[in-house]
N, C-alpha and C positions, 0 to 999 in steps of 0.2 A: 498441853496441846492447848492452842487457843484455839474456844470452839464455842460460835456464837450458840443461842438458843438453841433456834429454828434445823443447824451443822451435828448436837447429838443424834444421836442413832444407841440406843438401851436394848436390843432386841438379841442375845444371841447369836440367834442363830446367821445373823448379819454377817460376824465373824468367820463362825461354819464354812458362811458360802463361800469369803475372800480366802482363805486358807486352804481350803476347794481350789480356789482358781489357780490361788501363784504360789506355795512353800518354801517361794523362796527367796527369807528374811533377813532384816537387819538386826542383827548381834549387838546393842551398845551398854560400853560396860568404863568404870573410871579408874585408874587408882594410879597413885602420889596428884590425885590433883589433875591427870591426864587422860582425857575417852579413850576412849579403843574400840571400833568397832568388825563385827565381822557380817558377812554374805553368805547366806549360810544352807541348806538344805534342809525341812526337819517334818517331825512326826507328831502330829496334835491327836491333841483327845477331850476328850469333851464329859463329862456327866455332870446334867449343872450348868450351877455352878464353877464344876473344878476344874480347871484345867490344866495339863498338863506337857508338857512340849519338850521331847527330844534329837539332839542332832551329835553332832563329833567337831571339832577344828581336826587341820595337826596338830601336833604333836609343834611345832615348832612354836606355830601362835602363840604369842602373849596373851592371848589373851583366854588361853590353855587353865591361866593359875588367878582367875578371877572369879573366885569365889563369891556367892552373896547379892547385890544385887545391882540389879542390871535390871537395860528398857527393852526391849523388843518387839520391833515395830515391824508391821505386814502392813503387805502396798497392797493396793484395790488397781480400779483400772479408772485413767485419766482421762483428759479432754481440753480442748481449747475451743472457747463460747468465743465466740463472734458478737458483739452487738446486732447487727444487721440481723440476724436470725429472729427481733429478739417484735413483736410485733405495734409497741409499745418508744421503738427505738430513739425513735423524734422529740416524741414532749417529757421524756423523762430524762431522754438526756444517754442514755443507757452507753456501756464501757465496754467493750474486754472482761475476762476476768476464764478463771481455771474451775472445769467439775474436780470434785473424785472423791472418792472411798480409803483410809486406812486407818491401822487401825497398831493407836502405841497399849504395846503390856507389861505392867508392872509387877514384878517379881526377882524373887530370889535364882539362884545357878549352884544347883547341888550336881559335880563334876564325878567322875567315876572312871578307874583302870583297871578294871575286873573285867576281865578275861570274857566270861559269860552275857557280859551286859553289853563291854562293844561288838560284840559279835550279833548281836540279838538287833542293835540299831542297827549294821549296817544290812543284815537281812533285809529285816521292815523298811529299810530305805531301800533299795533296791529294789526288794516284791516294790513299789507304792511307782517306784518312776521304771524303773522297767513295763508295766503295764502301757502309761502312759504310751509309751514308742514302740509298742510290738511287738516286746521282746522278750526271752527271759535269762535273764545271769544272773543266776543265786551265787551269795557265797554260800557256801561248801563247808560246815562247822568242822563236818575231821578231814579237810586236807588242812597236811601240817601249810603248807604257803600258803591258804587264806591266811589260817591264823597268826602268824608269824606278821606281818601286817597291824591288826590291831595295833604292834607294837609302836604304831608311828602314828596313831592316835591317841585325842584322851574325850571323854562321851562325855555330857552334860543332861540333864534335866534341871528342868523351868519353871520351877513352880507361880506361876499368875495368881498375884493377889490385888491385883484394877487392871480394868478392860479401860479402855477409856475406844469410840470406838466417832469420828469425823467420818458424816456423810453429807457430802456436801454437791450436794443437784439440784441446786435451785430453788430450796424451796422457800424464800423470800422473796419469788416472783410469782405476777398473776399465771392463772391456768393456760393465758394464750399462752404468753413469753416462756414457760417449760415446753406445752406443743409441739412450737413451731420448730427451739434448738436442740430436740429433742427429732425430730423430725430431720431437723438437715444431719447432725450424727449420724443418723444413721445411713440418710442417703450418700454418706463419707465414705462409710466401711472402714471395717479397719476393723482390730477386737475390738484396742477400747473403747474406741468412737459409737461400736456398736457396746456393748456391754456400760457405759454411761448412761448410753439414749434409755436401757433399758430399766436400770434405776432409777433413773427420773421420775417416769412415769410412773411407775413401780410408789413410788414419793406420794407423786401428786392422786395417783388413784385409793390409796392412805391418807390423805391429805382429807376426798373427797366423799370416802366412807367414813372417815371420822366426822366432819360438819355434818355427815346423813347423820348420825348418828344421836344429836343432839341437838 
């Protein structure tokens, strides 16, 4: 992923926050030179630098046979920025851009069709997402009809080997431009606009703290 130095993020807490916000990812594999892509809800766990992601496919999905190297993309918030929001728009001839946060995780897929492992993945996914919508559906391990449906899926464990975090949040602009654009995004409203605005202000505060510490 092309990432200018100003937009590189190294703190894995930023990844934690991205996937807590939206654990619906894009998984990319390649077989016989042809890319294969799935969009999937996942379970995320991190201990220090060790990251494991779990999920499942429908069994007919061709990617359900793709053990080995893979790329998993975590999508963060994104927003259009108008050059009209910058205080130096005229003298610097500013142009439109797009701010966003994204993570590319490189690693290895391990597949499973073990009934107990599949049941655990489905159970934990349902608990996580049912709680988010205020409901309480559960996978019932002792119900034959629930267990039979596991035959229709293939589970995976994705062992992350390398993390790329790109947070493009106007770090290459003067502070006044960042403040102006962040304020405009917040005023526009909408989940992504507000989220990008908050991230921009966080990075601006971090830059100021770094300067103050030198």
